[in-house]
C-alpha positions in Angstrom: 150.6 -1.3 213.2 153.8 -3.3 212.6 152.3 -6.7 211.9 155.6 -8.2 210.9 157.3 -7.8 214.2 154.4 -7.6 216.7 150.9 -9.0 217.1 148.3 -6.9 215.3 146.3 -4.1 217.0 148.6 -4.0 220.1 150.3 -1.0 221.5 153.9 -2.3 220.7 152.9 -2.7 217.1 151.6 0.9 216.9 154.7 2.2 218.6 157.0 0.2 216.4 155.3 1.6 213.3 155.7 5.1 214.5 159.4 4.6 215.3 159.8 3.4 211.7 158.6 6.8 210.5 155.1 6.1 209.2 152.7 9.0 208.9 149.5 7.1 209.4 148.1 4.2 211.3 145.0 2.1 210.6 143.3 0.3 213.4 140.0 -1.5 214.1 137.3 -0.5 216.6 134.7 -2.6 218.4 132.8 -2.2 221.6 132.5 -4.6 224.6 129.3 -5.7 226.2 129.8 -3.1 229.0 130.4 -0.2 226.6 134.2 0.1 226.3 135.8 0.7 222.9 138.7 -1.7 222.1 141.0 -2.2 219.1 140.6 -5.6 217.5 139.9 -6.7 213.9 137.6 -9.7 214.3 134.3 -10.0 216.1 135.6 -13.3 217.5 138.6 -13.3 219.7 139.8 -16.8 218.6 142.2 -15.8 215.8 144.3 -13.3 217.8 143.9 -14.4 221.5 143.9 -17.4 223.7 140.1 -17.0 224.3 136.8 -17.8 222.6 133.7 -15.8 222.0 132.6 -12.4 220.6 133.9 -9.0 221.7 130.4 -7.6 221.9 129.4 -10.3 224.3 132.4 -9.8 226.7 133.1 -7.3 229.4 136.3 -5.2 229.3 137.6 -7.1 232.2 137.2 -10.4 230.3 138.8 -8.8 227.2 141.8 -7.6 229.3 142.3 -11.0 230.7 143.0 -12.4 227.2 146.5 -13.0 225.9 146.7 -11.2 222.6 150.3 -12.0 221.8 151.1 -15.7 222.2 149.5 -16.6 218.9 152.5 -14.9 217.2 155.1 -16.5 219.5 156.1 -16.9 223.1 158.1 -13.7 223.1 154.8 -11.8 222.9 153.0 -13.6 225.7 150.9 -11.2 227.8 150.2 -8.6 225.2 146.7 -7.1 225.7 144.0 -5.9 223.5 144.2 -2.1 223.9 141.3 0.3 224.6 140.7 3.3 222.4 141.5 5.4 225.5 144.9 3.8 225.8 145.6 4.4 222.2 144.4 8.0 222.3 146.6 8.8 225.3 149.6 7.7 223.2 148.7 8.9 219.7 147.8 12.4 220.9 151.5 13.2 221.4 152.4 12.1 217.9 151.6 13.7 214.5 150.1 10.5 213.2 147.0 10.4 211.0 144.6 7.7 212.3 142.4 5.6 210.0 139.7 4.3 212.3 138.0 1.3 210.8 134.6 0.7 212.4 134.2 -3.1 212.4 130.6 -3.2 213.7 128.0 -3.1 211.0 124.3 -2.2 211.2 123.3 -5.2 209.2 125.1 -7.5 211.7 124.7 -5.7 215.1 121.9 -3.2 214.5 121.9 0.2 216.3 124.9 -0.5 218.4 127.1 0.0 215.3 125.9 3.7 215.2 126.4 4.0 219.0 129.9 2.7 218.7 130.7 5.3 216.0 129.3 8.1 218.2 131.3 6.9 221.2 134.5 6.9 219.1 133.8 10.4 217.7 133.1 11.7 221.1 136.5 10.5 222.3 138.3 11.8 219.1 136.8 15.2 219.7 137.7 15.2 223.4 141.3 14.8 222.3 141.1 17.3 219.5 142.0 14.8 216.8 139.2 15.4 214.3 141.6 16.8 211.7 143.8 13.7 212.0 141.0 11.1 211.8 139.6 9.2 208.9 136.4 7.2 209.4 136.5 3.9 207.6 134.0 1.1 207.2 132.7 -1.5 204.8 129.2 -0.2 205.8 128.0 2.5 203.5 125.0 3.2 205.8 127.3 3.8 208.7 129.6 6.1 206.8 126.5 8.0 205.5 125.3 8.3 209.1 128.6 9.8 210.2 128.8 12.1 207.1 125.2 13.4 207.8 125.3 13.7 211.6 128.7 15.4 211.7 128.1 17.7 208.7 130.9 16.3 206.5 133.4 17.1 209.3 135.3 13.8 209.0 137.2 12.4 206.1 135.3 9.4 204.8 137.3 6.3 203.7 134.9 4.0 201.8 134.9 1.2 199.2 133.6 2.9 196.0 132.4 0.7 193.2 131.9 -2.5 195.2 129.0 -3.9 197.0 130.0 -4.8 200.6 127.7 -4.9 203.6 125.0 -2.5 202.6 124.1 0.5 200.4 123.8 4.1 201.5 120.8 6.3 200.5 123.1 8.8 198.8 125.5 7.3 196.3 128.7 6.6 198.1 130.6 8.4 195.4 129.0 11.7 196.4 130.4 11.8 200.0 133.5 9.6 200.1 136.9 11.2 200.2 139.1 8.1 199.9 138.4 4.8 198.4 140.2 1.5 198.7 140.9 -0.3 195.5 139.6 -3.7 196.5 139.5 -5.8 193.3 142.9 -7.5 192.5 144.4 -10.9 191.8 147.8 -12.6 191.5 148.4 -11.1 188.1 147.1 -7.6 189.1 148.4 -7.2 192.6 148.0 -3.5 192.4 144.4 -3.7 191.1 142.8 -2.8 187.8 143.0 0.5 185.9 139.2 0.8 185.4 138.7 0.9 189.2 141.3 3.7 189.6 139.6 5.5 186.7 136.2 5.1 188.2 137.2 6.4 191.6 139.3 9.3 190.2 136.3 10.4 187.9 134.4 11.3 191.1 137.4 13.2 192.7 137.8 10.5 195.3 141.4 9.6 196.2 142.2 5.9 195.5 144.4 3.9 197.8 145.5 0.3 197.9 147.0 -2.2 200.3 150.0 -3.8 198.6 153.3 -5.4 199.5 155.8 -2.6 200.2 158.1 -2.7 197.2 159.2 0.1 194.9 158.0 -1.9 191.9 154.5 -2.1 193.4 154.4 1.6 194.2 155.4 2.5 190.7 152.7 0.2 189.3 150.0 1.7 191.5 151.0 5.2 190.5 150.9 4.2 186.8 147.3 2.9 187.4 146.2 6.2 188.9 147.1 6.1 192.6 148.3 9.5 193.9 151.8 9.9 195.2 
C-alpha cells in the first residue's frame, strides 16, 4: 500500500497505490482469536494502533475498535485494520497481483499458522484469484506445506539463501518461484551480486525492496534483477 501518504495495511493505502498505477500489492495476513483473517504486519498492535496486545489473542470486534490511523497523524484518525474479506471485495474488481505475506509462523504459533494459510487460500479460491496470488513467508516450512498441499498451484515467494524462521524438508531452491534479495547495507543498497547469481542459478526470480529511484533500478538490473 501507499505507506508515504496513508497508514500501512489500510484500505485507503491500497486504493491510493492502485490509483498511482501499480500492478501489484503486498500485504500481511494474521488471524484473530475468533478466526477472522485481518491485514496487519506485526503480531502486536502497539506500533500501528492505539491498542495493546497480540492480534491472535483478540477478537475481530476488539480489532475493529482499534484506531489504526492516528499513529501517522490526526488526519487519519479512525482508520481501521481491514479484514481479508474487505480487501478481497475491493481487489477482485482490479487487475492487481496480490503478494500475500503470511505473518504467522509454525515455530511461533504452531498449527494455527497452517490453518491460517488454508483459510486464506480458501478465500482466494472463492474469489477466483489463484492466478493473481503469490504466497510469501519467512517460514520455509509453511511455504513447503502450501506447495505440497496445493500441488504447486501457487507462486511461492521465499527467501532463498538465508536462514530465517525454519528450514523446509525439500531445499527451498527447488520449489520457490521468487526470492527476495535480503542481504544489503548502506554501501550496497541494492544487495550483493553473489546473492543474485545464486538465486538466478536455480531459475528463481530475484526481487528486492529498494527506494524508488531510477539509479537504484538500474543498479538492481545490473546485479541480476529482471526488468
